[in-house]
N, C-alpha and C positions, 0 to 999 in steps of 0.2 A: 598579469604580462601579455601589453600585446604582440602580437606576429614581427613587429619591426623591433621591440626591440627585443626579442629573440632573437631576430637575425641578426642584430649590430651583437648579442651578445657571441655567440656561436662566429660568426662570418664576416662579421666588419662591415662597414660602409664606406660611400665614393670618401675619397682624400683629396688636398691637394696633390698636386703634382708634380708639386718641387721637394716630391722626399727622394726623390729618384734623382734631383738632381744637385742635391746639397750635398754639403762635403761633412768630415768626421764619421764616425763609426754608427751607423745609426740604429743601434739599443746601445745603455747605458745605466747598466744599475750600482748606486756603493751605498756601501754600506747600511739596506736597507736591511731592516729590523720590523718582522713585522711575529702575531700574535694573533691566537685562536680562542679568547676567552682568558685564562689566567697561564697557557701556554703558549711560552715564547716562542718560535718555531720555527724564527726568519732571524739567525741573530750577525747581522753583520755582511751580509752576503756580496760581493764585486762580483758586474758580470758585463762583459763588452761585446757584442754582436759588429759585424763586421757589415759592409753590403756587399753583399752574395755572397756569404760566410755560409757556410753547413758546421751549424756546431748538438754535441751530443750532450743533453744534461741525462745524468745518470746518478744514481744510487741506490738503499736501498729499501723498501716500502717504507715509509712516516719518517724519512730524510726530508723532508722539505720540499720532493719537487716540484707537488702539487698547487705545494701554497705559496712558491715560487710564482709557478703560471697564471695564477689568481690573483698576484702582489702587480706581476708588467700589467695586464690587462687590464688595471682599476679596476677588480673584482671586489678582492681586499684591498684597505688600505695602508700602508708601511707606518708604524711606528715613527722611526727615523727611517734616514737617509734619504737619497735621492737618485727618480728615474730620469732619463732623456730619450726621448727618441723623435733622430732625426731633427735637433738641437733644440728642441721640446720641452723644456720641463715638463714634465706632466705627473708627477707627484701626488697632485690630486686630480686628477685627471680623473673623468669619466670613462666608464667601460666602453659609449659609444665615440666618443673623443677620441681616445688609443685606436677608435677601428676604423676613423680617419683619417688618423698620419700613417695607414697600411700595414695593420696588424690585420692580420686574420686565423683565426683556430679554429684547428679540427680538435674536437673534446673527442676524450675518452668517451666510448661507448657510440660517436658520431652525429649524434646530434639532429637525426634525417624528418625531416617531416611529412609521415606515414600516411597523412591522408591529403597529400600532396603530389601531383605531378611528377619525373626526372625533370621534364620542361619545365614543374614550374619553382621545381625548389631548386633551378641551378637560373631561371633567369631573373628570380625576386633578388636574387643576390648581383645583379649584371651591376658593372662600373667600367666597363673599357671607355679605354681613350681616344678624344675626338677624332686623332687620324685614324681610325683601325684598326689600333695593333692592342699590343697586350696580348688577357687571355678575353680573348673575344667563346660566344658559347660553339662556335666550329672548334676552335683550336680545341675548346675542349674535352667532346665530344672524339676531337679526330686520337687523344690522348686517351681517350676509354670511348674502342669501337662498345663495349656494352654496351652499356648505358645510350649510345644509340638505338643498341638493338631494346631498348629495356626505354624505350623514351620517352613513351604514354605508359608507362607502369605507373602506380603510385606506390608514394617509398620505401609505405608499410608492406610489400609484397615483394620488395627487393631480396635475393641473400644479404649472411653477410659483406661478403667479398661486394656488393655491388654501394647495400647503403655506406661502406667504406670510399668507394672510387668516387661516387655520389658525394661522401660530404667534402672528400678532400677536391672536387670539382669547383662545387656549392663557393670553398676557400678560394683559389683560385680565379673566378667568377667576377671577385670583388680586385684585381691583377695589384693582389700584394707585392708591398718591400718586404714583410717578410713575412713568413706560415711558421707561423707553431703546430703542431705534433703531437698529439699525447697517446699514446701507447697504439700509434696508428692501424699497427699488425698486429692486435693480440687478440687468441682468438681463429686467426683464420689459417685455411690449407695451403700448406707452402706454397701451388699455385701460382695462389692470392699473392704471396709474402713477396714471392720476386719481381712482379709484378712491381705492389707500393714500390718497392724501394727502388725497381726503376725509370719509375716516375718523380721521387726523389728526388734521383741525380738526372731528369733532367730539368725540377725545377729548379737546381742549384743554377743549371748550365746558360740559364735563364736569366739569371740574377737576380734573384729571388735569395735571402737569406730561408736561413731552415730549422729550425730551432725543434731539435727532436727530441721527444722520448720515448725510448722503446725498452724495453728489459730484454731483448737482446742485444747484449752489452757488444758481444763480437761485430755481429752487423753493425754495430752503430758505429764502431774503430771501426770498418772497411768505411764507412759508404760518407763518418764527418768528416771535415774537417781540423776542428778541435775539439776535443771532452772540458767538462769540471764535472767534478764530482762533488756530490755536497751525500756529508755526513751530521747529522744532530744541527739541521739548518747552518751546517757556516760550511764553505768553497775548502776540502782539502785538498785537491790534485784538480791538474789543470795544465791544461798545451796543449801541442798542435796530437793527432791521434795516434800518427806513425810513431810518432815517438812514448806512444803511451800503452798502443796496445794492446806489447805483452811484455808490460811493467808489471812486473810482480805487484808492487801496491795498487795497483788498479782492480785483479780480483781479488784483493783484500780489503777494501774497502767495501766493493763488493759480495762480499762473503761468498764465493765460487771458487 
């Protein structure tokens, strides 16, 4: 796969500006079934993400969270069901077509290009608006001052926390409507974890929808507006985070 294709898969590509002005939910999944070989991993998943909404996707390991993300992004084709983004049916869309609709992805493991500088990692994903608004390079560097300090450093020479900041910053450079974060705080120092969550709050306040997968369900419940819990590929619990965060059923499904 070339660099362009990998960028499309990891962070997204330019998309029509009409995404933000469209009506209705930003993303809808209806009755989605997906398989890995003979394993039926997603079993009729329904999911809705409103524009500007933060949604926490929870569940124990092996319950289908990553498979659902891969299916939403177009990396894995569902066998049944329908996925709609910004009013467009993307059930048969390729990953770069999903990305053009404003979906940016920060994968577990970050996906930073180790032999490119911080600057190069960021500018290759740039998709600023004609009027100069949105998430520009300067705005990303204001959000992550440490990246400005490391601007000329290679991505592979950054610390884990700096790489995570770079991965999120690169995704923001696409000026997305939806940002998907898969284990964005995994393995990071507590101080960096707190900073990442502050940035997630700022992203949401900017009107970007955020889909969060994180093992720290208590943090997710504090920062997300809604929660969805998967168990064996099915949605078994969902609703406002404020109503579910202290619900014994939530802890029970997560095995904590």
